[in-house]
N, C-alpha and C positions, 0 to 999 in steps of 0.2 A: 851240544851247540848252544851258544849264547843267544838269548832272546833279542829280537830286534825291537828297538824303541823308536817311536816317531815323536819328534819334538816340534811342536807347533808354536811359531812366534808371529803374532800379528804386529804390524808396525805401521806408523803413520808420521812421516816427516820428522823423524828423530834419528838421523844417521849416527850420531855420536853414541847415543844410548843403545842403538841396535848393535853397533860394533862391540860395546861392552857386553851385551847379552850373548852375542855369538861367541865371543872369547870365553865366556863362562861355560858354554856348552863344549866347545872344542877342548877345554882344559879338564874335562871329566876323566875320572879314573876308569870309567866304563866307556868303551869305544864303539860298540855295535849299535849305532844310531843313525838316523837320517834327520835332517833339519829342514822343515818346511817354513820358509819365510813368506808371509802373506802380506803384500803391500796394499794398504787401503787407500793410497794416493795414486789414482790411476793416471794423473797428469805428470807426476814427477818421476825422476830417475835416480834420486839420491839413494834409495834403499838398494836398487839394483847395483849401483856402483860399489856399495859396501860389500854386497855378496860377491861380486866379481873380484874384488881386491883380495878376498880370502883364498880364492883359487882352490877350493876344497870340494870335491865331487859329492860329498855327503850333504852339501847345502843345496837345496832346490828353491827356486824363486818363482812366485806366482803373483799376478795382479788379481786383486779381489774382484770377482764378477758376480758376487752375491750381494745381499743387503749390506749397505755401508755400515761401518762400525766394527768394533772388536768381535762381536758375536758372529757376524757374517764372515769375517776373516778367519776366525777359529774354525767355523764349520767347513770352510773351503779346505783348510788344512787337514781336518779329520777325513774329509772325502777322498783326499789324495794320499793319505797316510797308508803305509803298507806294514807297519809294525803291529804286533799283538798287544803292545802297551803304548799308551799315548801320554805325553807330558806336555803341559802348557807352560809357556814362559812369556810374560809380558815384556815388551822391548825395553821398559825402564826398570826392570828388576834383574837380578843376577843370581845364579846358582853357585854354591860352593862346590869344589871339585868332587866331593863324594855324593852329590845329589842323586844321580842316576843309579849308581851302584847300590847305595844305601836304600833308596826307595824300592828298587826292584827286589832286593834281598828280603826286605821287610814284607812286601806284598806276597812274594812267592812262599813265604813261611806260613801263610794262612790257608784256609779252606776255600772252596769255590764260591761260597756265599759272600766272601769278602771281595768287594769290587774296586776299592780305592784305598790309597794311603796318602797321608799328609804328615808333615814333620814339624819340628821346631824351626823357628825362623828369627832373624834379626829385623826389627822394624825401625826405620829411620824417621826421626822427627826433630826438626830444628838442628840438624847436623849431629844429633846424638843417636846412639843405637841402643835398643832395648831388646833383651832376649824374651821370646814368647814360647811357652810350652803349654799347650792345651791339655795334653795327656788324657784325652777322652776318646774312646773307641767303642766298637760294637755297633749296636743299634742307636744311631744318632738322629733319627728322623725327628723326634719331638725336640731334641736339643737344638738342632739347626733352625727350626721354625721359631723357637722361643729365645733366640739370641743367647744361648748358653754355650755355644761353641763357635769359634771363629778361626778359620784356617789361615787367614792373613791375606791371601790373594789367589787368583787363578794360577799363579806361578807355583803354587804348592799342591796342585792337583796332579797326581800320578795315577792313572786309571787303566783298567783293562779295556781293550777295544770292544770286546763283546758287551760290556756294560753300556757304552754309548749306543751301540747298535740296538740295545734293548730299550733304554729309556728315552732315546732321541737326542738330537743335536741341541746346541745352545739356542735359546729363544731370540730370534733376530729382531723382534719388536721391542725388546727391552733395552733402554739406553743405560739404565742403572739397575742395581739389584740382580744383574744377570748371573753372577756367581751363585748367589743365594738361591735363585729359582732353579738353576741347574742342579745344585747340590741337594735340594729338597727332593727332586725326582730320583737322584741316585740313592740317597739315604733311605728313601721309601722302599726300595727294592733290594738293597745290598747293605751288608755290614761294612764298616770302615775300620782300618787299623791306624794307629798312631806310631810314627817313627820318632823316638825320643832324642834324636840327634839334631843339632842345628845344621840345616842343610841349604838355606838360602837367605838372601838379603832382599827385603822389600823396601823400596824407597818411598818416601812420602809423596802423596798425590795431592794435587790441588782440588779443593772442594768446588763442585759445580755451583752455578747459580741456584738459590733456594727454589725458585719456580720450577727449574728442571728436575730437581730432586723430588719436589712435591708431586709433580705430574708423573714421573717415573714410578714413584712409590704407589700411586693410585693404580697404574697399569699392573704392577706386580701384585698388588692386593687382589685385584679382580681375577688374575690368572691362577692364584693358588686356592681359590675357594673350594674346589673339589678336594684338595689335599687336607683342608681343615676338617672335613668330615671324619678323618681318621684319628683325630685328636679327642681326648676326653673333653667334657664340657668345661672343666676348669682350665685346661690347656688352651682351648679355643678362646675363652674369655681373656686369658693372658695375652695371646697373640693379638687379638683385636685391640686390647689396651695398648700394647707396644706400638701397633700401627698408628693409632690416632694420637698418641703422645709424640711420635716422630713427626706426624703431619702438623701438629700444633707448634712444634719447634720450627719447622720450615716456615709456617705462617708468621711466627714472631720475627724470624730473620727477614721476612718481607715487610715487616712493620704492619702486618694485617692483624690487629689486635682482636677484632671480632672473629675472624677466621680461626685464630689461635684458641680463643675461648670456646668456640663451637667444637673444635676437635678435641680439646682437653676434656670438655664435658662428656663427649662420647666415650673417651677413654675412661673417665671416672665412673661412668655407668657400668663398665665391665670389670674394672678393678680400681678400688677407691684410691690406693696409694701405690706408687712405685718410687722408692726413695731416690735412686740414681737418676731416673728420667725426670722426675718432678724437680729435683735439685737443678738439673741442667736447664729445665724450662725457667725456673726462677732466676738463675744466673743470666739467661738470655734476656729475660724481661728487665732485670736491673740495669743491664747495659743500655737499654733503650730509653729508660726513664731520665728526664731532665734533672739536673742537680740544682 
């Protein structure tokens, strides 16, 4: 008997994109799935109209009654899901037709300590598409913390239901870094396998205001302190360096030169040089300097 897969799609005021996302699921080569559309707009009916127009009894519609935001919506979907496997799809991304079949086959070929699979993807930027293959698998706990692996988006997470039951739901307090925080908990307990096929299209996202990114990163940083104790001392210093260099960049984007300097000095204390991140900081600084 084919395994049942629960597809969780959080959405908010994007009926055209939701329609595209739903079509990408309904066009899958694997058909034993349910779709849980979680609408984060409790005042509107646009998403409900989209779902009703499909007239497919595999699609279920819910208004989000948990914490507002994508995490609350995802969690509501997980709570109502009935499949042994859960796949997340953001409403502005889309899967290629082989996504579910390929992900399930890859994950089922592993042992019980492997809890999740992610695959190759196409990333859109300025109307151009770039192929991305991470090709990293196994124990990825340190790699995810140290920015050495990037799965692209939550739309690339195909996971066993029992894993979420074990590690917990998405953190509803996080407005950003939510994928990263969730994956840190998953990779801490389970191995991960990589599917080498291109299986989805991830569309470009607008960057939030720097102040929101800075504040969200601070919340994330405080939440993962216990996880840092599982790293070696050199890995811990590397993570702290990454954090403060990111915060320095956000401060530069806010034209807060003093704050940028303070955060960069904190980063420098833990790791003197980081070529890519320091180069990005220098470029951001140059853009702010008068000519």
